[in-house]
N, C-alpha and C positions, 0 to 999 in steps of 0.2 A: 071490445076491437082483445083482441089478445096482440101481445107479440114477443115471441119466443120459447114456445114454450106449451104447458097447458098451465090455462089459469082461469079466471074468472073474467068475467067479459069484463070492459073497462077497464080495466090492471094493463098499466106497462111493469112488463118482468124484461127488462134488459142492462145490464154490465156498469152501465151510470146510474140505471139510477138506485144499483145494489149496494156501492159503490158509493153513494149520495149519503143512504141509508146507514151505515157500517160505521163512517165517520164519522155523521154526526151521534153512534150511539159511545161511538170511540168514545169523543171530544166529553160525553154527561158524566159517562162512570171516570175517564181520568181522573174529571174535576172533582170525582165524586170520592175517588182514594184515594186525592192529595189529602186532600182534606182527611182523609183516614191515618196512614200515615204516616204525618205529622210529630216527631218525636212530642214525649209530656217533657215541660222545661223539671230540670230536675229541684225534689225541695232543696225550696233554701236559696232556691239563687234567684236573680235580683230578678229575674219577668214570670216570675213563679206569681201564681196573687196571694199574694196574705191576709191574714185576717185581722181587724184592729187589735191591739192590745184593750187588754180592760181598766179603766177608768180604775187610776189606785181609791184607796177609798177615804182616807186624808182628803182629795179633790170632791169627792160628791159632797159628804161632809162640809169645805167648807162651801160651796155651791146651796148644800141647805139653807147653812145658817146665814150666807147673804142674801137669797131669797129671802129669807122668812125677817129678818135686822132689819129688812129696806123698810117690808110692810106692816112692819109694826110701829117705828118706826116711825111712820108714816099715820097712820092709825089711830094709835098708842093703844089698842089693845095686845096684847095676846091671846091666845086661842090655845085651846088641853093636846101637847105636845104630838098625843097621837095619830092627832088628825093634820098634823101640820104636816107627816111620814118623819120628826125626829125621836131619835134614840131620848132616853134622859138625860145621857153625857153632853147631850147634840144640840138638847135645852138648856144643860145650864153649860156651854160657852154663849148660846141665842143670849140668852136672856144678860149674862155678863159685854156682851159688845154692845147690846141697845142701855144699858147702860152706859158708860162708855161713852159711845155716838151721843146718847141729846146732851150728857154734857157739850161735850165738844162739839153737836149741832147748835148751840147756847151762842159759846165762845167765839168761833171761825167761823161755823155757816157749815148748808147742803152739802156741799164739794166739801168739805171736810173729813164729817162725819162720813160718807162713802166711801174717802179714802181710809178713814178708821173702818167701818166694818169691813172693806178686805182686810186689810192685815188682817187682825185682827182676829176673823175670824181663818183666815190661815192658818196664823200659831198660834191658834187654842184646837185646830182638828189637827194639826200634824201635833201638839205635841198628846194629845188624847189615844190619839189611835200611834204614839212611839209606847203608851203604854199599858197600848195591849186594846183600845177602843171598845164597845159594844160589848163582847163577848168575858169582859172581867168585869168581875163585880156585882152586884150584887141585880141592879137597874143595869138590863141586856141594857 
């Protein structure tokens, strides 16, 4: 069936059909263009996404030393500093922290030893990075 002008059989080509189709197309295009036309937030503005700040090296050092100090204190044995992912300076901090933590563990218990590990690792790593860290000296 054809209505209004030349067309294929079975199609309706009247004003109402065209208006509905045009309105549908316009709605889709408006939605698409609205997303594209939105202004980007200015760099550094509160609504713009920011990349995370890098973790300071003394904080990473502290995390490593605390982890391995707990492991060594629990097992009683050290591994090779390289297999632990430590530099020579971090390993020296670890050995010092574990020596102190063993004494504290015997004297005041596991919780006190764990607190000492966190405190001394943080102090040792901060001092080590203040003086140059792994980039200074023969054992980087």
